[in-house]
C-alpha positions in Angstrom: 8.9 -8.6 -4.6 6.8 -6.2 -2.6 8.3 -3.2 -0.8 10.0 -4.1 2.5 10.0 -1.4 5.1 13.4 0.3 5.4 13.3 0.6 9.2 13.0 -2.5 11.4 12.7 -2.4 15.1 14.3 -5.3 17.1 12.3 -5.8 20.3 14.1 -5.3 23.6 13.2 -5.7 27.3 14.1 -7.5 30.5 10.8 -9.5 30.4 8.3 -10.6 27.7 6.0 -7.9 28.9 8.6 -5.3 28.4 9.2 -6.6 24.8 5.5 -6.3 24.2 5.3 -2.8 25.6 8.2 -1.6 23.4 6.6 -3.3 20.4 3.4 -1.3 21.0 5.4 1.9 21.4 7.2 1.2 18.1 3.8 0.6 16.3 2.3 3.8 17.7 5.4 5.7 16.6 4.9 4.4 13.0 7.5 1.6 12.6 6.2 -0.6 9.8 8.1 -3.8 10.8 9.0 -5.1 14.2 11.1 -8.2 15.0 10.2 -10.1 18.2 13.6 -11.2 19.5 12.9 -13.4 22.5 15.8 -15.7 22.3 16.0 -17.3 25.8 12.3 -17.9 26.4 10.8 -21.4 26.6 8.4 -22.6 23.9 5.3 -21.8 25.8 6.4 -18.3 26.7 7.5 -17.6 23.2 4.2 -18.7 21.8 2.2 -16.7 24.3 4.3 -13.6 23.7 4.3 -14.0 19.9 0.5 -14.4 19.9 0.2 -11.1 21.8 2.7 -9.4 19.6 0.7 -10.5 16.6 -2.5 -8.9 18.1 -0.7 -5.7 18.8 0.9 -5.4 15.4 -2.3 -6.3 13.7 -4.1 -3.4 15.3 -1.5 -1.0 13.8 -1.1 -2.8 10.4 2.5 -3.4 11.3 4.4 -6.4 10.0 5.8 -8.8 12.6 8.7 -11.2 12.1 10.2 -13.5 14.8 13.8 -14.2 15.3 14.7 -17.7 14.3 11.4 -19.3 15.6 9.9 -20.3 12.3 7.5 -22.9 13.8 6.1 -20.3 16.1 6.0 -17.8 13.2 3.8 -20.2 11.3 1.5 -20.9 14.2 0.8 -17.2 15.0 0.7 -16.2 11.3 3.6 -13.7 11.7 4.7 -12.1 8.4 8.0 -14.1 8.5 11.2 -14.9 10.3 14.6 -13.4 10.6 17.4 -16.0 10.8 20.1 -14.5 13.1 22.8 -17.0 13.7 23.2 -19.4 10.8 22.0 -22.4 12.9 18.7 -22.5 11.1 19.0 -22.7 7.3 16.8 -20.7 5.1 15.9 -23.9 3.3 14.6 -25.5 6.5 12.6 -22.4 7.4 11.1 -22.2 3.9 10.0 -25.8 4.1 8.0 -25.1 7.3 6.6 -21.6 6.6 3.5 -20.6 4.6 4.3 -19.6 1.1 3.4 -16.0 1.9 5.7 -15.7 4.9 9.0 -13.9 4.2 12.6 -14.8 5.3 15.3 -12.4 6.2 18.7 -13.5 7.4 21.9 -12.1 8.8 25.2 -12.3 6.9 28.6 -11.8 8.4 30.8 -12.7 5.4 30.8 -12.7 1.7 30.1 -16.4 1.6 27.1 -15.9 3.8 25.8 -13.3 1.4 26.3 -15.5 -1.6 24.5 -18.4 0.0 21.5 -16.3 1.0 21.3 -14.7 -2.4 21.4 -18.1 -4.1 18.5 -19.2 -1.9 16.6 -16.0 -2.7 15.8 -14.8 0.8 13.7 -11.7 0.9 16.3 -9.5 2.6 19.8 -9.7 4.1 21.1 -7.9 7.1 24.8 -7.2 7.2 26.8 -6.7 10.3 27.6 -6.2 13.0 28.2 -2.6 12.0 29.9 0.3 13.6 31.2 -0.6 17.1 34.8 0.4 17.0 35.6 -1.8 20.1 34.4 -4.9 18.2 37.2 -6.1 15.9 34.6 -8.1 13.9 32.5 -5.0 13.2 32.0 -3.9 9.7 32.9 -0.4 8.5 31.4 1.6 5.7 34.3 0.5 3.6 33.7 -3.1 4.4 30.0 -2.8 3.5 30.9 -1.0 0.3 33.3 -3.7 -0.7 30.7 -6.4 0.0 28.0 -4.7 -1.9 30.2 -4.1 -4.9 31.1 -7.7 -5.0 27.6 -9.1 -5.5 25.0 -8.4 -8.2 21.5 -8.8 -6.9 18.2 -7.1 -6.4 18.0 -8.5 -2.8 17.7 -5.6 -0.3 20.5 -5.2 2.2 20.1 -3.9 5.7 22.8 -2.9 8.2 22.6 -4.0 11.8 24.7 -3.2 14.8 25.6 0.0 16.5 24.0 2.5 14.1 24.1 6.2 14.9 21.8 8.6 13.2 24.8 10.4 11.7 25.8 7.2 9.9 22.5 6.6 8.0 23.1 8.9 5.0 26.5 7.3 4.3 25.0 3.9 4.6 22.3 4.7 2.1 25.0 6.3 -0.2 26.9 3.0 -0.5 23.8 1.0 -1.3 22.4 -0.1 2.0 18.6 -0.3 1.7 17.6 0.0 5.3 18.5 -0.5 9.0 17.5 -2.8 11.8 17.9 -1.1 15.2 17.1 -1.8 18.9 18.7 0.6 21.3 18.4 3.6 19.0 14.6 3.4 19.2 14.0 1.9 22.6 15.7 5.0 24.0 13.3 7.3 22.2 10.6 6.1 19.8 10.0 9.7 18.8 13.0 9.3 16.5 11.0 7.2 14.1 9.8 9.9 11.7 13.3 11.4 11.5 14.8 7.9 10.8 12.2 7.2 8.1 12.9 10.5 6.5 16.6 9.8 6.4 15.9 6.4 4.9 13.6 7.8 2.3 10.3 6.2 3.4 7.4 7.4 5.4 5.4 5.3 7.7 2.3 5.9 5.6 4.0 4.6 2.5 5.6 1.6 4.3 2.4 0.5 6.0 0.4 0.2 2.8 0.5 -3.6 2.5 -1.5 -6.8 2.8 -0.6 -10.4 3.4 -1.0 -10.9 -0.4 2.2 -8.8 -0.8 4.2 -11.8 0.3 2.7 -14.4 -2.0 
């Protein structure tokens, strides 16, 4: 398996245009993988926005994945999909995607993790992490317990309310990387610092080609 970037930016914005603007800012700042998360758009809007996102990320040699929309990901030749809600199975996505396109998926429980590991997805994001007001949020102890329970080479990411101060402890317990939205949308200048904390520079992470995923 090729190296998966340790920092993923989840696109945000009130409009598709705002998503694209933030994706461009993330690329300029050196993020090596962005996830276009346009969940409520109709098919035509999603296709148009994804096409533009692919053009932007292509200019900066940044990987692009789409949230859940595997058909659109195949059409625009995105680098893959991220399955966020369990409604779309990894098996269904794999049947539709090109062989070189990758699949990431969210896991909320140990059973989720085991099923995704068995299917050999490319990476798994565990969460939601860190929001004390959310009774379903995972703590460092929860993540540590989950990671100690499974034995796999699959990279694990954390998603949720991730503060900069938490990153070192996440890495220490075996989390490979993080997926963030607000943390970067508020200030894309944080990218180099986050990459340093995660142990990967943008230069190292962006050295890739489509062949990496075959």
